[in-house]
C-alpha positions in Angstrom: 0.1 0.1 -0.1 2.7 2.3 0.9 4.3 2.5 -2.4 1.0 2.7 -4.4 -0.2 5.2 -2.0 2.8 7.6 -2.7 2.4 7.2 -6.5 -1.2 7.8 -6.1 -0.8 10.7 -4.1 1.8 12.5 -6.3 -0.2 11.8 -9.3 -3.3 13.1 -7.4 -1.5 16.3 -6.7 0.0 16.8 -10.4 3.5 16.1 -8.9 4.1 12.8 -10.7 7.0 13.9 -13.0 6.9 13.8 -16.5 3.7 13.6 -18.3 2.7 10.1 -19.5 2.1 9.6 -23.2 -1.9 9.9 -24.1 -3.4 6.3 -23.6 -4.7 4.4 -26.5 -8.5 3.4 -26.2 -7.1 -0.1 -25.5 -4.9 1.2 -22.8 -7.9 3.3 -21.1 -10.1 0.0 -21.3 -7.1 -1.8 -19.3 -6.9 1.1 -16.8 -10.6 1.0 -16.2 -10.7 -2.6 -15.8 -7.8 -2.6 -13.4 -9.3 0.2 -11.3 -12.7 -1.3 -11.1 -11.0 -4.6 -9.7 -10.4 -2.6 -6.5 -14.1 -2.0 -6.1 -16.7 -4.2 -4.6 -18.8 -5.3 -7.4 -22.1 -3.5 -5.8 -20.1 -0.2 -6.4 -18.4 -0.5 -9.6 -21.1 1.0 -11.9 -21.4 4.1 -9.8 -17.5 5.0 -8.9 -15.6 7.5 -10.8 -12.5 6.0 -12.4 -9.5 8.6 -13.2 -6.1 7.5 -14.7 -2.8 9.1 -13.8 -3.3 12.1 -15.9 -6.7 13.0 -14.3 -8.7 11.9 -17.4 -11.8 10.4 -16.4 -12.3 6.7 -17.7 -15.9 6.5 -16.2 -18.0 9.1 -14.6 -19.8 8.0 -11.6 -22.7 9.1 -9.5 -21.3 7.7 -6.0 -18.8 9.1 -3.6 -15.9 6.8 -4.7 -13.0 7.5 -7.0 -10.9 4.5 -8.3 -7.5 4.7 -9.7 -5.6 1.8 -11.7 -2.4 0.5 -10.5 0.2 3.1 -10.8 2.3 2.7 -14.1 5.5 2.7 -12.2 4.4 -0.3 -10.0 5.0 -3.9 -10.9 2.1 -6.1 -10.1 -1.4 -4.9 -9.1 -2.5 -2.2 -6.8 -5.6 -0.3 -7.7 -7.5 1.5 -5.2 -11.0 3.1 -4.5 -11.2 6.0 -2.0 -14.3 7.9 -0.7 -13.9 11.6 0.5 -12.3 11.1 3.9 -9.7 8.7 2.5 -9.0 11.4 -0.3 -8.2 13.9 2.3 -6.2 11.5 4.2 -4.1 10.7 1.2 -3.4 14.4 0.5 -2.3 14.9 4.3 -0.3 11.8 4.1 1.5 12.8 1.1 2.3 16.4 2.4 3.3 14.8 6.0 0.8 17.0 7.6 -1.4 16.3 10.6 -4.7 14.6 9.7 -7.8 13.8 11.8 -10.7 12.2 10.0 -14.1 14.4 10.1 -16.0 11.5 9.2 -15.6 7.6 9.1 -13.9 6.6 5.5 -13.7 3.5 3.6 -10.9 2.5 0.9 -11.1 -0.6 -1.0 -8.0 -2.5 -2.4 -9.9 -5.7 -3.3 -6.9 -6.7 -5.8 -4.2 -6.6 -3.1 -1.3 -4.3 -2.8 2.5 -4.6 -3.1 3.5 -4.1 0.5 4.0 -1.6 3.2 5.4 -1.3 6.7 2.8 -1.9 9.4 4.3 0.7 11.6 6.2 3.3 9.6 3.9 5.3 7.1 7.0 6.4 5.0 9.0 3.1 4.8 9.8 2.7 1.3 11.0 -1.0 1.5 11.0 -3.8 4.1 13.6 -4.0 6.6 14.5 -6.2 9.8 12.3 -4.0 12.0 9.4 -2.3 10.2 7.0 -5.2 10.0 6.7 -5.2 6.2 3.6 -6.9 5.0 2.3 -7.5 1.5 -1.5 -7.7 2.0 -4.1 -9.5 -0.4 -7.5 -8.1 -1.0 -8.6 -5.7 1.6 -10.5 -2.6 2.7 -9.2 0.0 5.0 -11.2 2.2 7.4 -10.3 5.7 9.1 -12.2 6.9 12.0 -12.8 10.4 13.6 -11.8 9.1 17.0 -8.7 7.3 17.0 -9.4 5.8 20.6 -11.8 3.5 18.9 -8.7 1.6 17.5 -7.3 1.0 21.0 -9.4 -2.3 21.2 -7.9 -3.6 17.9 -4.8 -5.4 17.5 -1.7 -4.1 15.5 -0.5 -7.6 14.5 -1.3 -8.6 10.8 -0.3 -12.2 11.4 -3.4 -12.8 13.5 -5.6 -13.1 10.4 -8.2 -10.6 11.2 -8.7 -6.8 11.2 -5.7 -4.9 12.5 -4.5 -1.5 13.2 -1.7 -0.1 10.5 0.4 2.8 11.6 -0.9 3.0 15.0 -0.2 6.2 17.1 0.4 8.1 13.9 -1.9 10.7 12.1 -2.5 8.1 9.5 -3.5 5.2 11.7 -6.4 3.1 10.1 -7.9 -0.2 10.3 -6.9 -2.9 7.7 -9.4 -5.4 7.1 -8.1 -8.3 5.0 -10.8 -10.1 3.0 -8.8 -12.4 1.0 -5.7 -14.6 1.1 -2.3 -12.8 1.1 0.0 -13.7 -1.8 
């Protein structure tokens, strides 16, 4: 999630570096399919899908915006975020404090490439940063972080856990499929 979130937020803010070549219709369709793989089937028709150049691939009527796997990543890491998660991503990218004003839900139902469970800015696994590659999951942010105190932080337990506890970016990870 960390690597995909970094690239996501850089692209979201227009800081992603050089512009990508205009995608072909075939590439647009592939990005659309990839992005929609992050969303639950019940939301796929209502989400807005945006590519990394901010081109709308699907205009939705709902509250979610989905993004395809960043082109710089190997593997699969599309994501869908609601409004509170879009605010979270902006704060995380800018290393600014964040406090959710409302509960937020983000979907990564195609899994991700990995992140430290304790360091929001780790760029790769180390002996002490609890690196985890998560399978399909959803993530929840809450407006009252004391609600996180009753949840474990250990991802190996097999159920929900808190990632990045005691940081402004703490959130609940809810695995819904097998890790790869």
